[in-house]
N, C-alpha and C positions, 0 to 999 in steps of 0.2 A: 602430910606429916603434923603441921602446926595444930591441926584442930584434935587431934587424937591425945595430947597430952596437957591438957588443961592444968593440971597441978603442976607441970614440969615447966610452964612458961619462963618463970624467973631463972631456971637453969639454962634455958636455951639462949636467953637474952645474955646471961653473964659467962657464956662460954663463948661469945662471939657471932652467935646466930643472928641476932638482930642486925649487926653492922653488916655482916654477909648478905642479907636479904635488901638491906638498903642499898649496898653497893651494885647488887643484880637489878634493882629497880633503876637505876640509872644508865642501863646499857643500851647500847645501840641496837642490840637484838630485839625486836618487840615481843617475841615468845619468852624472852627471859624476863623482860620488864614485867609481862604479863603475871606469869608465875610468881615471881617476887612480891608483886602488889598483892596478888591473891594470897599467899601465905601471909604477908603483914595483916591483912584484912582479917585473916583467921587467928592471928595473933593477938589483936585486940578485941575480939570477939568474947564479950562478958568479963573482958579484964577488969581489975578495981583501977580506981583514978589513979594510983601511983605508978601502976604499969602503962596506964594509957599516957600520962604525962611523959614518962620516959622515952616511950617510944617515939612519941610526937616530937619530943626535945632532940631526939637522934636522928630522927626523919627530916624535921625541920618543915614549917610551914610552907616554906618556897618550893621545896620538892615536892609535897603534897600538891601544891598548884600546879607545878608542871605535870604531875601525872593525871590531874583533873582534865588538864587541857591538852594531853599526851593526843599525837595525831592518828592513833589507834583506838578505836571506839571501845574495844574490849578490855583495853588498859583503863580507859576513863571509867567504864563501869565498875571496875574493882576498885579504883581508887575513889569512886563515890560510896562505895559500899564501905569500905575503909572508914570513910568520914561518917558514914551511917553508924558504924560500931564504935567509933569515938564518941559520938554524942549521945549514943544509948547508955541511960541511966540519970544521975541526978544533976541538977544544975552545975555542979563542978565541971561534969563531964562535958556540957555545952557550952560553957565558958572556953575549952581548949580551941573551939573552932572560930571564936569570936577575939583571938590576939592578932595582934600585927594588922590593925586596921580592916579587920575581917576579910582579909585576903581569901581565906579558903571559903569562907562563906558566899564571897564574890564570885570565885571562880564556879562554885557549883551553881549559883544562880543564873551564869552566863551560860552554862551548859544547858539550861533549861530553855533557852531563847535559842541556843544554836546546834544542838544535838539532832541528828538525823535518823541514829538507833534508839529504837523503842526501849531496849535494854537498859541503854543510858540513863533516859528519862524515868523509868521506873525507880532507879536508885534514887 
């Protein structure tokens, strides 16, 4: 749903879609978490820096770190893909993951050392 409307991302965000995806990303149901993070990943794909900032501000770094460290490898994979899409772009995009004492970057680095699934390591 999210990938097919690149030009409508702002409308999706302003109508509460972002808040709903973030709420679902915190669900106890791992399949809901997975699908929510997957949609968030697609939402930041090729987004401009303003939208990336808004999405990450709403999601929060601590929530993203929790998703990167999720017990489910598929959620970890999508959270790392989300992070990859956030940093894709210019230096301002990279700086988004360097805030709060590099918590996001540190979480991603820890996954490199501890992940058992190849898909997680690829991200």
